[in-house]
C-alpha positions in Angstrom: -2.8 24.7 -50.9 -4.2 22.0 -48.5 -1.7 20.5 -46.0 -2.5 17.6 -43.9 -0.9 16.7 -40.7 -0.5 13.2 -39.0 -1.8 12.9 -35.2 -1.4 10.2 -33.2 -4.4 9.9 -30.1 -3.3 7.7 -27.2 -6.5 6.9 -25.0 -5.5 6.4 -21.3 -7.4 3.5 -19.6 -6.9 3.7 -15.7 -7.0 0.6 -13.9 -10.2 -1.0 -12.5 -9.3 -4.4 -10.8 -11.4 -7.2 -11.4 -11.2 -10.0 -8.8 -13.3 -13.3 -9.1 -14.8 -15.5 -7.0 -15.3 -13.6 -3.4 -14.5 -15.3 -0.7 -12.1 -18.1 -1.9 -12.7 -21.3 -0.5 -10.3 -24.1 -0.9 -9.0 -26.9 1.0 -5.4 -27.3 2.6 -3.3 -29.2 0.5 -4.5 -27.8 -2.8 -3.0 -25.8 -5.1 -4.7 -22.3 -4.6 -5.0 -19.8 -7.6 -5.6 -16.1 -6.9 -6.5 -14.2 -10.2 -6.5 -10.2 -10.4 -7.1 -8.7 -13.7 -7.8 -5.0 -15.4 -8.1 -3.7 -18.5 -5.6 -0.9 -18.6 -3.8 1.1 -21.1 -1.0 0.8 -21.0 -0.9 -2.5 -19.4 -0.9 -2.8 -16.2 2.0 -4.7 -13.3 0.3 -6.2 -10.5 1.6 -6.8 -7.2 0.4 -9.3 -4.5 0.8 -8.7 -0.5 -1.0 -10.1 2.3 -3.1 -7.4 4.2 -1.8 -9.0 7.6 1.9 -7.6 6.5 3.1 -11.5 6.9 5.1 -12.5 3.8 3.6 -14.3 0.8 3.4 -18.2 1.3 6.6 -20.0 0.8 6.9 -21.3 -2.8 3.9 -18.9 -3.9 4.4 -17.8 -7.7 3.2 -15.0 -10.1 1.7 -16.7 -13.4 1.7 -14.0 -15.9 1.7 -11.5 -13.6 -1.6 -11.2 -12.3 -2.3 -14.6 -10.8 -1.0 -15.5 -7.6 -0.4 -19.5 -7.1 0.1 -20.8 -3.7 1.1 -24.6 -4.0 0.0 -27.0 -1.6 -1.9 -24.5 0.9 -1.4 -24.7 4.3 -3.9 -23.1 7.0 -1.3 -20.7 7.9 -1.8 -19.3 4.3 -5.8 -18.5 4.8 -6.4 -14.9 5.5 -6.9 -11.4 3.2 -4.8 -10.7 -0.1 -4.3 -7.5 -2.2 -3.7 -7.2 -5.7 -2.4 -3.7 -6.9 -2.4 -3.1 -10.5 -0.4 -0.1 -11.5 0.1 1.2 -15.4 1.9 4.2 -14.3 -1.2 6.7 -14.7 -3.2 5.4 -12.2 -3.9 2.2 -9.5 -6.5 0.0 -8.4 -6.8 -2.6 -5.7 -8.6 -5.6 -5.1 -8.6 -7.9 -2.0 -9.1 -11.5 -1.7 -10.2 -13.4 1.6 -9.1 -16.7 1.6 -10.6 -19.0 3.6 -8.6 -22.9 4.0 -10.7 -26.1 5.4 -9.2 -29.5 6.4 -10.2 -32.1 4.1 -12.6 -35.0 6.2 -12.5 -38.8 5.1 -15.7 -40.4 6.0 
């Protein structure tokens, strides 16, 4: 008698953060979007913070968990931002350097 056994293999993929456009330069009074992604399994959750420990800018929101949107940026929003991806099996971080410039008019 030949018996068969069903098994399930689950492959765990640790987070590896991908940050686009480094460093990021934008203008004050513009909306700024910082994006952080990883191809982990299970899917990662994302947390954003400022490297200097300051609070995130007022009005900043998360979109789909991996984007940090800073509406109508002001000069004090410039600095380093860190994204942390965690899927319960591992973590990874990525850092943005955000530089903001005043727009000059001719």
